[in-house]
Structures are given as structure tokens and as C-alpha cells.
N, C-alpha and C positions, 0 to 999 in steps of 0.2 A: 914367854911375853916374846912378842914382836912386834913391831910396825915394822910396815911397808908399804910400799912405790911400784907398782907395775908399769913398767914403760911399753912403748913400741916405734921403731923410728920410720919415718919415709912419712912424708908432709901430704895429708887431705886436704878435700874442700872445706871451706867453712860453714857453719850452721846455717839456712837461707834467714831472712830477720825476717820475723813473726811482727802483726800488725799490733797494737796492743788490742786486746777487748775490756770494754767497759761492763763492768762488773754488774748483773740486774739490782735494780736499786730493792731494798728486802722492801715485804710487804708492809702496811702498817698491821699494826697487830696492838690493841687496848693489854691494858694491864690483866683485865679479868683472862682475856684471850689468849695472853700469855700462859698464864699459871692454871686454865685447862687441862692447857696442851703439855707441860710439863708434867700433869701428873697420869697424862694418858700417858705419856715416854715410862712415865714410870711403871704404870699399869703396866707396857706392851715389855717392860724388862723382866715385870716376877713373874707373868704367864708364861715368856718363850722358857725361861731357865733351863725347863725338867729337860733332858734331852738334846742338849745345846750340841753336843759334839758327835756325828754320826762316826763310827770305826776309828774310837777316841784307842786302842787296844794299838795305833800303830802309833803311839807316842810312848811307846813303852825306852824303847829306847834309848830315848834324851832325857824322861824320869829318871831311864837307871847312872846315866852322866850325871841329870843333878843330882842325885840321890850322892852317887858317889862324891860329887865336889866339895862336900861337907867334910869327907870324911881322911881319916887319915891314908885311904889308899886315894885319894886324888891324884888325874895324872895331867890335872893342867885347868885351863880355863874351857868353857863352855861356850861355844861360838853357835849366836842364830845368826841366818843371813834371809833378810824380810825382801826379796821380788815384789815390787809390783809398780803401778802408775803415780799419779797427780798425788793419789789417800797417802802412797807413802815420800812420794818422794818431798814434801815439804816439815815431813822425821815431826808432824804434834801425832798422831798417831804412835806410831815407833818411838818418836821419843817416851811417851809417857808409859808403853810398855818396858822399855830399856829403864826407867829410872826402878817402875815398881819388881821389876826381875832383879835386878841390880838390890835393890835396897834387899829385899830377899835373901838373894844367892850369893852375893858380892858382885864390885862393882872390877868386871875383866877388862876394861877401855873399853875405846872406841872402834876398833877393827877397822875393817874396808870402811875410806870414801871415795871420794872423786878427788881429782886434784882437781885446785879450783875451783874457779865461778864458772859449769860447764854452760850452766842454759838456766835460765830464770825464772824463778820458783824451786832452785834444789839450795836442799838446805840439808845440813848434820848441826842438831842443840848442843853435840858435844864431843865439834870438833870442827873449829870455827877456821877457811882455811880461804885461799884467795891466788890473784894472781897477779904476772903482767900482762897489758893489754893485746902484746904476741902471740897467740894462741887462738888455735883456730877448734872449733868441736864438730865430733862426728860419731858418729851412731844417731843416739838419744832415738829419735818415738820410731822414725822409717827405717833403722839398721840399714842400710843403703852402708856401701862398701865393702869390702876386702874381708870384713868379721870382727876383727883385731882388735876389739873394740874394752878384751879385760874383763874384769867379772861385773862390775857393773852396767854395761850395756856401750859406756861409754868413753870416749879418750877425749885429750885435746894436743894439738902438734903443732910446733914451732921451726922452720930453719935458720932463724936469727941465732945468734947470741949475749947472752945476758941477761935471757928469760928465765924468770923463774915463774916457780909457786912459794904457796907454804901452810902449814897446817898447824897448832894450837890445839896439841893433844896431851894427853896423858899415858904415858905409858910408861913398861921397863926399860922396853928393848926396840931399838926400832930394822927390822930387814928390808931394803930397797930391793922391790922385784921390777924385772923390766923381758922385754926380749930383746936378745940380741938383733943384732940385723946389719947387714954390709950397709958400711958410708954413716952408718949411728954415730952420733956428737957424742961427748965428753960432758960427763956432769960434775958440780961442785956440788959436796951434801952440807949443810948445818946445821949446827944446834945450837940457835942463839948466831949471836956473832963469831963463834968457835966454828971453824974452818975441819968435817973428823974427818970425812972421805973424797973421792975423786974417782970415778971413774966411768970407761970408755962404754956406748953402751953398743962399740961398732963387733959382726965379728959372724960366723955361721947363722942361719935364723935359727935361734930356738931361745926359751925360757932362760935365763937369767935373775943371778939376787945377788945380791951385797949382804951383811949385816953391822948393825952398829948395836953393840952393850953400852948400855944408858941408865943413868944414875933415874930410880925409884923417884919421880914429880913431875911436874908438868913441864915444855919444854915446848917450841917453835922453831920446826924442821922448815929449813929452804932447801931449795931442789934451784938451780939455775947451770942454763946454759951453760958453754964456757966456748964454744963454737961457732958455727955459723952451716952448721951440718940437722940433716933432721932425727928429729925426735917425739915420740908420741908416750904422753903419759897420759897409762889409768887413773892413779889416785893409790889410796896410803890406805896403809893398816896397825896401826899405836893397837898392842896386848898388854895385859899384865899376867899376873904371876897363876894369878888365882881369879876366878869371880865370873862372870857372864858379859859376853858380847852382844849385842844387839842393834846389828850393822844390818842397813836400811839403804834396800837398793833400787830407790825410786826410780823414773822416767815421763814426768807429761807425758799424755798421752798415751800410751807405753800398752799394747797389747800384749796377751801370752806368748801369742809366736813368734813374737819379735824375738825371743833368749832363740828360740831355734836356728834365728840367723849369726849368730856369735858363732866365731870358730868353735869346732867342738873338743876338736886337743886341747885347745888355750881354756876350753872352760875346765876340761877334765881338771888338768892342770890344775889352777887358780885353787877351785874345789878340795882338790884333792892338798894341797896345801892351807888350806883355810881347817880341813877336816869338821864340818859342821856337824855340831850335833842332831842339829834340827832347821828345816831351808822349808822356807813357808813362803806359796803365792796366793798371792792380791789380786787380782785381776778379774774383770769383767764388765766394768762400767764404760767403759769402752766398747769391750764387745757387742753390749745389747745395745745399741743405736750402727754397729755396722750391716749395710744390709749384703756383705761377702758371704757373710757367714749362716750357715743352717744347724741349726741343732746336731745333727748327726758328724756336720764336714768341723764342728767345734770340738762335742765332745772326740770327733780320730783324732783330730792336732791335739787337745788336750791332755789326753793321755799317751800321744807320741813322747810328751815333753816329761809326764811323768817319768817315763819309761827312760827319756836319757838322762835323765840329774838319778835318777833310782842305779844305772850301770856307771853313773861317774863319780856318785858320793855313797856307794851300797850301804855304809853305816849307817848312816844321816835318816833320822824320822822324816818324815814330809807330812806339813798340814795346809791343807788348802782353804785361802776365806774367800766365800763366794763376796762377792759385789752385791754393795747393800744397795736399798731402794735407789730410784731414781726417777722423776721428774722431766717433762720434756711443753711445751709448750705448744699446742698443736691449735691452728686459728684462731688463734686469743685465749687458747685455758691451757688452765695448768692439767695433766693427766700422767698419770705413771706410762715410764716406757716398758711398752708390751715386750719388749727383748731380753729383758733381765729375765725373764720366765725360763725359755729355751736356756740358756748360757748357766743360768743356776742349776740345773736338771742334768747339763753337759758336765759342769761338773764334778755334781754328786755322782754321776753315776762312775767315771772315770775316775775321781777318786777308790770308790766299791772294786772296781774291776782292779788297782793297782795296790789295794792293800797302803790308802797313805790317811790320815784323818779329816776331816773338814768341816769349819766351822759357817752356816750356814748366816753372814750377818744381816742379811733383807730379814730374815726368818725371827733374830733375833731381836732385833728394834722393830719390831711389829708387825712384818709382814711387809703382805703389797697395799701402795698408799698410804702405808709412815709416814714417806718423808716430808707429810705437808704437816705435819705434828709439831718433828724434828722442825724444822723449821720456825712453827711460830713463837713452838719455847724459843727460840735462837739459842739450840744445837744445832742448825744445819743454814747455810750460807744462802740466800736470797735464791742463786739458780737451779738449786733443788738437785746437785747434786755434792758439792761438797759439802762440810760441817765444820761448824765454826771450833778454836781452839778447843774451848769448851766442849762442842760434842764429842771433839777424837778423844778428849782425855774423859769423857763416858764410857767411848768407844770398850777405850782401852782398859780400864777401870771392868767394866765387864769381862770379856774379852782374860782379861787376865784370873780373875776370878774366878771363873769356866776352866782356866789351866790347871787355876790353881787345886778347883776341888776333885779334877781326872787325880791329880798329880797326889793328892791325898790318899785316895784310894787307892790307888797300885803301892804307896806309902805299908797299906795297914794289910795288902796281902800279899807282899813286900818281909813285911815283918811276923806277921803267921806261918809264912812259910818254912821261914828260917828256926821261930819255933818248935813246929812239928816235926823238923827236921831233929833238930839239936835233943827231944824229946826223945825220937827214933834210937837214936844215939844212946842217950843215955837208959834205955828200957829196950835191946836190941829183941829178945822174946817175948815181946807185946804181938 
């Protein structure tokens, strides 16, 4: 069980300030319309249940890990990394999934989370953190810079002394990860008020880490810079000895191609240290309205991303979650965003080509145009893009049920195969 923090020295420019967008006013909905819409959504979910997954056999490796996690042969926790856009960054969808999976397979801790509070809208429900004001964020949705943004694609930097970040997390051990760099600053690590370690990030450019064994339970970890030298932080990893981690790695406004701008060698190192059983990719909402993408170019990019992840984490299953239905205003009228069609088709094709499982969120929620009923039912927001907390929880329950349905089918086949082998050994002359 490991708790980890990734760092890189070197200053980086602060993130540009954005104007706060005013949320669209919710449409007037009568009680009767809301009840009718809720009924429609329930029917959509019932009708779309058969065949929810494409290429479900791609999930066999993670299903085997989950099966063994509760047996004497358990090799430790099962890590699930969920990369995505704003649907992921708020941790409502992923947080609900995390709770359901940990209730079934055990709580493995919070795993990786970003350092500090690097952008508005970022949240981890299971690992609350923050920091002082002297940090600047980089990476984010543009991915501009040197590519050293860590596992989550976001870094925070400072060149000042007495700047700190903290996290409240439950774990068994702590591991602080960093990239050594010439001139890197020193850091002190605290567990509550007790100073437990001090280390320098200076050295030849490359990854490094320190470990801290801690007692099981809730901890408040703090890292504080000790001198006016550059330090760049990526995040924390808080693990337990067994169970499942469901690690939400979302960035507001992100597109899947952003991951290809992160330093490949660094990403490979971090993925190999996490040793994920499952990598989830949940992109497409932003690409659907991006005029720079055509279906074929998007398919080629997405396939290249899947190939890179496959080479960096060959033992992991990969699950692609397609974008949900999305509407926008055109000349004063709400209409479905046409670009979702091409994104879904491209992701499906790339998933098939690269042996990855695919879950069609839009199809599962009712297909093209279904977002209106989710809005009217109170399960989606008035922007016709994001869901309400209740909506994300509903989606999480549906995805969990679909996953567990496939897992139970796998267990049945596994047990039948084991019985056949055992029976054959007892009757070798058959």
C-alpha cells in the first residue's frame, strides 16, 4: 500500500485567469413533465441494457485481478485509473463508482490525486486537499509546456520557501514521488504536526521517490518547501494494503489528444508504478464541438493513444467510455450536437481495432436526443452538457451494474472451466 506524491522542479507560468461563466437558467418544468421525463429515462435505461458493452472480453484481465483480490493469492490492491474531462474532474460520477466498487471489493484508498487545488471545479470526494497561495498551475486543458505534468496532466509550481500542500487521506503507507532536477528545492514531510522526513529534489534529471511507513488510518499529510528554489508538484497517492482504488484524473475542457502531449517516458514510469488493472478513458464531450476534428483524424488520434497506453501498461484492461448526449443552442433553439455521432463512431472503431472494451454512454442513456429528458427529469443540468449529482449517481449505478454483470458472467465461465479441469484430472481415461 502506497501513498505517493509526484514532483518536478522548475518554475512554470501561472494558469491564465478565466472569466466565470454564468450557468444557464434551468428550464421551467412542471411536476407532471418531470415525472413523465423520469419515466422516460427509466425506460431508456431498461431498453438499452442488453449489449451495453462492446468487446467485453477485453475486461478479462481486470476481472481476474478482482477475482483474486478476495482470495489467499491476492497480490494487493487493484488500481483503476479514470482519465477524462469535466465529467471526471468533479468526481461525482467517479466518486459514486468508487463507492460501489469499494463496497463490493474493498476500499484500497484514494490512490492518485492532484496536489493542492490546481483549478476551479477539481475535487476528490475521498481525499480532500489544498495548499498555500504561492503555487501556479500548468498543464491543464491546453497541455502547453514541457510535458512534465505527472500522471494527472496537471502540475503546481513554486520557487518560494514556506509554501505547502496538504491532503487528508486514509492509507497504510506514504510514498512521495518526484523528478530530480538540478537546483531543485528541499521539502519537509509532515504527518499531522509530526515531521517525518526531509528530502531534496535536486539531482540529475530523472524520477525519484521516498517511502514512509505509516499506521493504518486517517492522516493529514503536508509537504512544505524549505528554501527559495523551484519545486513542481504533481500529486499524491494514498493506498491501502488491499481493495480497489478508483482514481479520478479529470481536467475541465480536456480532449483525449491532451494525453499525447504529456511526456511519454514520464507517463510510462508513473503508469508502471501504479500497475493499473484497468484504465478508463472518458473523453469526447469537448471534441464533439471542436471543428478541428474530422471522424477519420479523430479515430487515428484515439487509436494512437490506445496503442501508447497499451505499450505503457500492457497488463491493464482498457475501457473506453463514450461521450454522453449533448445539446447546444442554435439560433435560440436547443438541438443535439451533431458532432457526437462522429466521436462515438471513431471511439468504437478505435476500441475494436485495439482490443479495448467500449461502453456507449449516449446509447445507454437513451440515444441521440435523450439529454432533454434527463434535463427535464432533474438528472442533468440546464447547460444540456453536464449532469446533476443525482444524474451522475444514476449513470454510475448503471455502469456498475453493467460491469458486475460482465464480471459475474466471467466468474461463471471461470468456475465451469475449473470444474471441467478438476473432473478431467479425476477421470483421466475419459
